Backbone as a printed PyTorch tensor [residue, N CA C, xyz], in Angstrom:
tensor([[[ 13.8320,   0.6120, -10.1210],
         [ 14.1260,  -0.7560, -10.4740],
         [ 15.5730,  -0.8440, -10.9620]],

        [[ 16.1890,  -1.9630, -10.7070],
         [ 17.5400,  -2.1290, -11.2320],
         [ 17.5560,  -2.0070, -12.7510]],

        [[ 18.5570,  -1.3340, -13.2720],
         [ 18.6260,  -1.0440, -14.7060],
         [ 18.8870,  -2.2860, -15.5490]],

        [[ 19.4350,  -3.3370, -14.9680],
         [ 19.8220,  -4.5000, -15.7630],
         [ 18.7190,  -5.5580, -15.8770]],

        [[ 17.5010,  -5.2480, -15.4460],
         [ 16.4090,  -6.2080, -15.5660],
         [ 15.8110,  -6.1670, -16.9630]],

        [[ 15.4770,  -7.3410, -17.4650],
         [ 14.7710,  -7.4200, -18.7440],
         [ 13.3440,  -6.9150, -18.5240]],

        [[ 12.6720,  -6.5370, -19.6080],
         [ 11.3140,  -5.9830, -19.5020],
         [ 10.3760,  -6.9660, -18.8040]],

        [[ 10.4630,  -8.2470, -19.1360],
         [  9.6070,  -9.2520, -18.5180],
         [  9.8860,  -9.3520, -17.0100]],

        [[ 11.1630,  -9.3200, -16.6280],
         [ 11.5220,  -9.3620, -15.2170],
         [ 11.0100,  -8.1150, -14.4970]],

        [[ 11.1440,  -6.9710, -15.1360],
         [ 10.6860,  -5.7120, -14.5690],
         [  9.1720,  -5.7450, -14.3320]],

        [[  8.4170,  -6.1990, -15.3300],
         [  6.9600,  -6.3040, -15.1960],
         [  6.5820,  -7.2680, -14.0820]],

        [[  7.2770,  -8.3920, -14.0150],
         [  6.9930,  -9.3870, -12.9760],
         [  7.2780,  -8.8260, -11.5880]],

        [[  8.3660,  -8.1060, -11.4400],
         [  8.7140,  -7.5120, -10.1550],
         [  7.6940,  -6.4530,  -9.7490]],

        [[  7.2650,  -5.6350, -10.6930],
         [  6.2440,  -4.6110, -10.4100],
         [  4.9300,  -5.2480,  -9.9600]],

        [[  4.5040,  -6.3170, -10.6340],
         [  3.2650,  -6.9990, -10.2410],
         [  3.4010,  -7.6150,  -8.8490]],

        [[  4.5580,  -8.2030,  -8.5710],
         [  4.8020,  -8.8020,  -7.2570],
         [  4.7290,  -7.7440,  -6.1630]],

        [[  5.3370,  -6.6010,  -6.3910],
         [  5.2970,  -5.5120,  -5.4160],
         [  3.8680,  -5.0270,  -5.2290]],

        [[  3.1240,  -4.8830,  -6.3080],
         [  1.7370,  -4.4250,  -6.2160],
         [  0.9010,  -5.4030,  -5.3850]],

        [[  1.0860,  -6.6980,  -5.6110],
         [  0.3550,  -7.7060,  -4.8440],
         [  0.7560,  -7.6420,  -3.3720]],

        [[  2.0550,  -7.5080,  -3.0980],
         [  2.5250,  -7.4300,  -1.7130],
         [  1.9310,  -6.2250,  -0.9860]],

        [[  1.8940,  -5.0810,  -1.6480],
         [  1.3260,  -3.8700,  -1.0400],
         [ -0.1670,  -4.0730,  -0.7990]],

        [[ -0.8570,  -4.6850,  -1.7550],
         [ -2.2900,  -4.9370,  -1.5990],
         [ -2.5620,  -5.8600,  -0.4200]],

        [[ -1.7810,  -6.9210,  -0.2900],
         [ -1.9440,  -7.8530,   0.8290],
         [ -1.6670,  -7.1560,   2.1540]],

        [[ -0.6050,  -6.3620,   2.2070],
         [ -0.2590,  -5.6480,   3.4410],
         [ -1.3510,  -4.6660,   3.8360]],

        [[ -1.8810,  -3.9370,   2.8560],
         [ -2.9270,  -2.9670,   3.1580],
         [ -4.2010,  -3.6700,   3.6230]],

        [[ -4.5390,  -4.8050,   3.0130],
         [ -5.7160,  -5.5620,   3.4380],
         [ -5.5490,  -6.0580,   4.8710]],

        [[ -4.3460,  -6.5180,   5.2090],
         [ -4.0860,  -6.9840,   6.5670],
         [ -4.2070,  -5.8380,   7.5690]],

        [[ -3.6750,  -4.6680,   7.2290],
         [ -3.7890,  -3.5040,   8.1160],
         [ -5.2440,  -3.0870,   8.2780]],

        [[ -6.0360,  -3.2360,   7.2160],
         [ -7.4630,  -2.9230,   7.2900],
         [ -8.1650,  -3.8850,   8.2510]],

        [[ -7.8720,  -5.1720,   8.1430],
         [ -8.4800,  -6.1750,   9.0240],
         [ -8.0910,  -5.9180,  10.4820]],

        [[ -6.8610,  -5.4960,  10.7110],
         [ -6.3940,  -5.2150,  12.0710],
         [ -6.9490,  -3.9070,  12.6300]],

        [[ -7.5700,  -3.1130,  11.7810],
         [ -8.1510,  -1.8560,  12.2340],
         [ -7.1670,  -0.7080,  12.2880]],

        [[ -6.0160,  -0.8720,  11.6580],
         [ -5.0030,   0.1830,  11.6570],
         [ -5.3000,   1.2160,  10.5810]],

        [[ -5.8210,   0.7540,   9.4410],
         [ -6.1780,   1.6590,   8.3530],
         [ -7.6160,   1.3910,   7.9280]],

        [[ -8.1840,   2.3630,   7.2390],
         [ -9.4960,   2.2130,   6.6200],
         [ -9.2840,   2.3810,   5.1270]],

        [[ -9.5750,   1.3250,   4.3810],
         [ -9.3770,   1.3640,   2.9360],
         [-10.6140,   1.9110,   2.2470]],

        [[-10.3850,   2.7220,   1.2370],
         [-11.4560,   3.1810,   0.3540],
         [-11.0940,   2.6790,  -1.0350]],

        [[-11.6160,   1.5260,  -1.3760],
         [-11.2360,   0.8870,  -2.6350],
         [-11.7480,   1.6550,  -3.8590]],

        [[-12.8230,   2.4230,  -3.6950],
         [-13.3380,   3.2200,  -4.8180],
         [-12.3340,   4.2680,  -5.2600]],

        [[-11.7260,   4.9590,  -4.2910],
         [-10.7810,   6.0240,  -4.6270],
         [ -9.3400,   5.5440,  -4.6420]],

        [[ -9.1000,   4.3280,  -4.1530],
         [ -7.7380,   3.8090,  -4.1140],
         [ -6.8960,   4.4640,  -3.0440]],

        [[ -7.5430,   4.9060,  -1.9600],
         [ -6.8050,   5.5470,  -0.8730],
         [ -7.0120,   4.7890,   0.4300]],

        [[ -6.1860,   5.1030,   1.3930],
         [ -6.3190,   4.5270,   2.7300],
         [ -5.9760,   5.6020,   3.7400]],

        [[ -6.6010,   5.5200,   4.8820],
         [ -6.3090,   6.4650,   5.9480],
         [ -6.1190,   5.7080,   7.2480]],

        [[ -5.2780,   6.2140,   8.0980],
         [ -5.1070,   5.6000,   9.4100],
         [ -6.3640,   5.8260,  10.2290]],

        [[ -6.6730,   4.9020,  11.1240],
         [ -7.8630,   5.0440,  11.9500],
         [ -7.7310,   6.2540,  12.8570]],

        [[ -8.8680,   6.8230,  13.1920],
         [ -8.8920,   7.9530,  14.1070],
         [ -8.5670,   7.4660,  15.5160]],

        [[ -7.9570,   8.3250,  16.3500],
         [ -7.7230,   7.9370,  17.7350],
         [ -9.0490,   7.5080,  18.3720]],

        [[ -8.9920,   6.4840,  19.1940],
         [-10.1910,   5.9600,  19.8250],
         [-10.8540,   4.8610,  19.0220]],

        [[-10.4100,   4.6570,  17.7860],
         [-10.9090,   3.5720,  16.9520],
         [-10.0690,   2.3250,  17.2450]],

        [[-10.4810,   1.1790,  16.7260],
         [ -9.6420,  -0.0140,  16.8850],
         [ -8.2380,   0.2570,  16.3690]],

        [[ -7.2750,  -0.3690,  16.9300],
         [ -5.8830,  -0.1210,  16.5630],
         [ -5.2900,   0.8860,  17.5240]],

        [[ -4.1380,   1.3600,  17.2190],
         [ -3.4300,   2.3060,  18.0880],
         [ -3.8440,   3.7360,  17.7940]],

        [[ -3.4100,   4.6590,  18.6360],
         [ -3.6390,   6.0820,  18.3780],
         [ -2.5940,   6.5650,  17.3750]],

        [[ -3.0490,   6.9520,  16.2170],
         [ -2.1610,   7.4460,  15.1710],
         [ -2.6000,   8.8470,  14.7820]],

        [[ -1.6670,   9.6210,  14.3080],
         [ -2.0210,  10.9030,  13.7150],
         [ -2.8010,  10.6190,  12.4360]],

        [[ -3.7160,  11.5030,  12.1040],
         [ -4.5010,  11.3190,  10.8790],
         [ -3.5910,  11.5040,   9.6780]],

        [[ -3.4510,  10.4630,   8.9010],
         [ -2.5970,  10.4860,   7.7170],
         [ -3.3420,   9.7830,   6.5940]],

        [[ -3.3420,  10.3690,   5.4430],
         [ -3.9330,   9.7450,   4.2600],
         [ -2.8470,   9.5800,   3.2230]],

        [[ -2.9450,   8.5380,   2.4320],
         [ -1.9930,   8.3590,   1.3490],
         [ -2.6750,   7.6220,   0.2160]],

        [[ -2.1010,   7.7470,  -0.9240],
         [ -2.6520,   7.1840,  -2.1440],
         [ -2.0010,   5.8220,  -2.3860]],

        [[ -2.8170,   4.7760,  -2.5480],
         [ -2.2750,   3.4330,  -2.7450],
         [ -1.4660,   3.3350,  -4.0270]],

        [[ -1.8900,   4.0140,  -5.0680],
         [ -1.1270,   3.9950,  -6.3180],
         [  0.2440,   4.6180,  -6.1080]],

        [[  0.3090,   5.6850,  -5.3250],
         [  1.5950,   6.3240,  -5.0330],
         [  2.4650,   5.3980,  -4.1990]],

        [[  1.8530,   4.6720,  -3.2690],
         [  2.6190,   3.7250,  -2.4550],
         [  3.1730,   2.6060,  -3.3300]],

        [[  2.3610,   2.1150,  -4.2570],
         [  2.8420,   1.0840,  -5.1860],
         [  3.9780,   1.6150,  -6.0470]],

        [[  3.8260,   2.8290,  -6.5520],
         [  4.8660,   3.4190,  -7.3950],
         [  6.1510,   3.6110,  -6.6110]],

        [[  6.0390,   4.0470,  -5.3750],
         [  7.2320,   4.2470,  -4.5500],
         [  7.9110,   2.9220,  -4.2710]],

        [[  7.1220,   1.8910,  -3.9720],
         [  7.6990,   0.5720,  -3.7090],
         [  8.3770,   0.0250,  -4.9560]],

        [[  7.7890,   0.2890,  -6.1030],
         [  8.3480,  -0.2230,  -7.3560],
         [  9.6470,   0.4750,  -7.7330]],

        [[  9.8570,   1.6680,  -7.2150],
         [ 11.0730,   2.4060,  -7.5780],
         [ 12.2700,   2.0180,  -6.7220]],

        [[ 12.0660,   1.1490,  -5.7470],
         [ 13.1600,   0.7290,  -4.8620],
         [ 14.0090,  -0.2920,  -5.5540]]])
């Protein structure tokens, strides 16, 4: 985050990023590109032959994605 943001601005920006990531992940889930596991907070790309494109099997942690987005 930019160093010159006030704490309130920083919190607001972090929440906005978290909401944006959540919306994007939900949209990818609806499109069949990812499979969300809301219990564990993870998502995985669909297996080849599933709806969506053929992707390599990749898993990532949604909290880590939010943290990475927030650090930009």
